[in-house]
C-alpha atoms as a printed R data frame, in Angstrom:
    type eleno elety resid chain resno      x       y       z
1   ATOM     1    CA   MET     A     1 22.982   7.345  -5.528
2   ATOM     2    CA   ARG     A     2 21.663   5.186  -8.368
3   ATOM     3    CA   ILE     A     3 25.002   3.411  -8.647
4   ATOM     4    CA   ILE     A     4 24.894   2.512  -4.954
5   ATOM     5    CA   ASN     A     5 21.313   1.250  -5.294
6   ATOM     6    CA   ARG     A     6 22.227  -0.873  -8.301
7   ATOM     7    CA   CYS     A     7 25.202  -2.356  -6.459
8   ATOM     8    CA   LEU     A     8 23.073  -3.164  -3.415
9   ATOM     9    CA   ASN     A     9 20.371  -4.681  -5.643
10  ATOM    10    CA   PHE     A    10 23.018  -6.822  -7.374
11  ATOM    11    CA   ILE     A    11 24.366  -8.097  -4.042
12  ATOM    12    CA   SER     A    12 20.845  -8.757  -2.782
13  ATOM    13    CA   ALA     A    13 19.982 -10.678  -5.961
14  ATOM    14    CA   GLY     A    14 23.074 -12.862  -5.541
15  ATOM    15    CA   MET     A    15 22.235 -13.648  -1.927
16  ATOM    16    CA   ASN     A    16 18.639 -14.310  -2.944
17  ATOM    17    CA   ARG     A    17 19.708 -16.882  -5.549
18  ATOM    18    CA   LEU     A    18 21.715 -18.725  -2.915
19  ATOM    19    CA   PHE     A    19 19.276 -18.726  -0.010
20  ATOM    20    CA   VAL     A    20 15.689 -18.162  -1.258
21  ATOM    21    CA   LYS     A    21 13.337 -20.450  -3.151
22  ATOM    22    CA   SER     A    22 10.240 -18.683  -4.459
23  ATOM    23    CA   LYS     A    23  6.945 -20.311  -5.310
24  ATOM    24    CA   VAL     A    24  4.430 -18.403  -7.427
25  ATOM    25    CA   LEU     A    25  0.751 -19.017  -6.852
26  ATOM    26    CA   PRO     A    26 -1.075 -19.456  -9.196
27  ATOM    27    CA   GLU     A    27  1.432 -21.301 -11.338
28  ATOM    28    CA   ASN     A    28  0.733 -19.252 -14.475
29  ATOM    29    CA   PRO     A    29 -0.391 -15.780 -13.354
30  ATOM    30    CA   ILE     A    30 -0.107 -14.203 -16.816
31  ATOM    31    CA   GLU     A    31 -2.802 -16.446 -18.291
32  ATOM    32    CA   GLN     A    32 -5.009 -16.586 -15.201
33  ATOM    33    CA   TYR     A    33 -5.139 -12.811 -14.709
34  ATOM    34    CA   ASN     A    34 -4.800 -11.868 -18.409
35  ATOM    35    CA   LEU     A    35 -1.693  -9.779 -17.733
36  ATOM    36    CA   ASN     A    36 -0.192  -7.780 -20.581
37  ATOM    37    CA   PRO     A    37  3.509  -6.985 -20.003
38  ATOM    38    CA   ALA     A    38  3.197  -4.026 -22.407
39  ATOM    39    CA   ASN     A    39  0.845  -2.195 -20.009
40  ATOM    40    CA   PRO     A    40  2.303   0.017 -17.251
41  ATOM    41    CA   THR     A    41  3.081  -2.325 -14.376
42  ATOM    42    CA   PHE     A    42  3.609  -1.556 -10.691
43  ATOM    43    CA   TYR     A    43  4.352  -4.013  -7.905
44  ATOM    44    CA   ILE     A    44  2.832  -3.219  -4.496
45  ATOM    45    CA   VAL     A    45  4.390  -5.149  -1.599
46  ATOM    46    CA   ARG     A    46  4.070  -4.994   2.175
47  ATOM    47    CA   LEU     A    47  7.739  -4.375   2.994
48  ATOM    48    CA   ASN     A    48 10.124  -2.103   1.129
49  ATOM    49    CA   ALA     A    49 12.984  -4.609   1.416
50  ATOM    50    CA   ARG     A    50 15.785  -5.378  -1.026
51  ATOM    51    CA   SER     A    51 15.289  -9.099  -0.438
52  ATOM    52    CA   ASP     A    52 11.657  -8.816  -1.589
53  ATOM    53    CA   LEU     A    53 12.753  -6.770  -4.588
54  ATOM    54    CA   ALA     A    54 15.359  -9.388  -5.543
55  ATOM    55    CA   ALA     A    55 12.863 -12.256  -5.249
56  ATOM    56    CA   LEU     A    56 10.268 -10.345  -7.271
57  ATOM    57    CA   ALA     A    57 12.810  -9.444  -9.975
58  ATOM    58    CA   ARG     A    58 13.765 -13.098 -10.349
59  ATOM    59    CA   VAL     A    59 10.132 -14.213 -10.715
60  ATOM    60    CA   CYS     A    60  9.344 -11.382 -13.151
61  ATOM    61    CA   LYS     A    61 12.283 -12.380 -15.333
62  ATOM    62    CA   LYS     A    62 11.066 -15.993 -15.327
63  ATOM    63    CA   TYR     A    63  7.563 -14.986 -16.473
64  ATOM    64    CA   GLY     A    64  8.587 -12.223 -18.883
65  ATOM    65    CA   LEU     A    65  7.086  -9.403 -16.822
66  ATOM    66    CA   PRO     A    66  8.629  -5.914 -16.548
67  ATOM    67    CA   ASN     A    67 11.605  -5.657 -14.211
68  ATOM    68    CA   PRO     A    68 10.633  -4.135 -10.837
69  ATOM    69    CA   THR     A    69 14.086  -2.537 -10.434
70  ATOM    70    CA   GLU     A    70 13.513  -0.333 -13.489
71  ATOM    71    CA   GLU     A    71 11.402   2.801 -13.527
72  ATOM    72    CA   GLN     A    72  8.048   3.007 -15.324
73  ATOM    73    CA   LEU     A    73  7.402   5.931 -17.668
74  ATOM    74    CA   LEU     A    74  3.871   7.181 -17.027
75  ATOM    75    CA   GLY     A    75  3.037  10.383 -18.867
76  ATOM    76    CA   ASN     A    76  6.046  12.640 -18.358
77  ATOM    77    CA   ALA     A    77  7.064  11.114 -15.031
78  ATOM    78    CA   GLU     A    78  9.340   8.181 -14.290
79  ATOM    79    CA   LEU     A    79  8.031   6.250 -11.284
80  ATOM    80    CA   ASP     A    80  9.418   3.308  -9.344
81  ATOM    81    CA   ARG     A    81  7.662   0.067 -10.257
82  ATOM    82    CA   PHE     A    82  8.384  -1.443  -6.833
83  ATOM    83    CA   ILE     A    83  6.304   0.228  -4.111
84  ATOM    84    CA   GLY     A    84  6.678  -0.892  -0.508
85  ATOM    85    CA   ILE     A    85  3.824   0.020   1.823
86  ATOM    86    CA   GLN     A    86  6.051   0.117   4.900
87  ATOM    87    CA   ASN     A    87  9.767   0.057   5.584
88  ATOM    88    CA   PRO     A    88 11.250  -2.897   7.487
89  ATOM    89    CA   PRO     A    89 12.228  -2.396  11.126
90  ATOM    90    CA   PRO     A    90 15.774  -1.088  11.568
91  ATOM    91    CA   LEU     A    91 18.614  -3.252  12.801
92  ATOM    92    CA   PHE     A    92 19.241  -0.843  15.673
93  ATOM    93    CA   GLY     A    93 16.234   0.880  17.182
94  ATOM    94    CA   ASN     A    94 12.593  -0.028  17.265
95  ATOM    95    CA   LYS     A    95 10.835   2.332  14.859
96  ATOM    96    CA   SER     A    96 11.159   2.312  11.090
97  ATOM    97    CA   LYS     A    97 11.061   5.389   8.890
98  ATOM    98    CA   PRO     A    98  7.790   6.128   7.094
99  ATOM    99    CA   SER     A    99  7.450   4.744   3.582
100 ATOM   100    CA   ASN     A   100  7.206   7.006   0.549
101 ATOM   101    CA   ALA     A   101  4.426   4.871  -0.986
102 ATOM   102    CA   LEU     A   102  1.757   7.555  -0.539
103 ATOM   103    CA   GLN     A   103  3.967  10.198  -2.140
104 ATOM   104    CA   GLN     A   104  4.564   7.907  -5.110
105 ATOM   105    CA   GLY     A   105  0.830   7.285  -5.455
106 ATOM   106    CA   LYS     A   106  0.072  11.014  -5.581
107 ATOM   107    CA   GLN     A   107  2.446  11.624  -8.491
């Protein structure tokens, strides 16, 4: 399953480079918010979408922040750094599946 996710993330990142231009506000978030990349870092976003993950990964690489596609070791558990509050609506149908954000937060 991880191999499939990595392949889909790679494809999404390629499409993102072609079609998306990101703008980070503020321009230097590391200095403004005194961020330390060595601290455990989690990224909370509204939608659990691969396109958001690809855009975030590109910005994190630019600023030297931890990669959101990698897992974060916290204690003895490995947790996803990228946490989507809700899943995007499906292509067919009108109701999306519930997100696993609350389950991740309880770990």
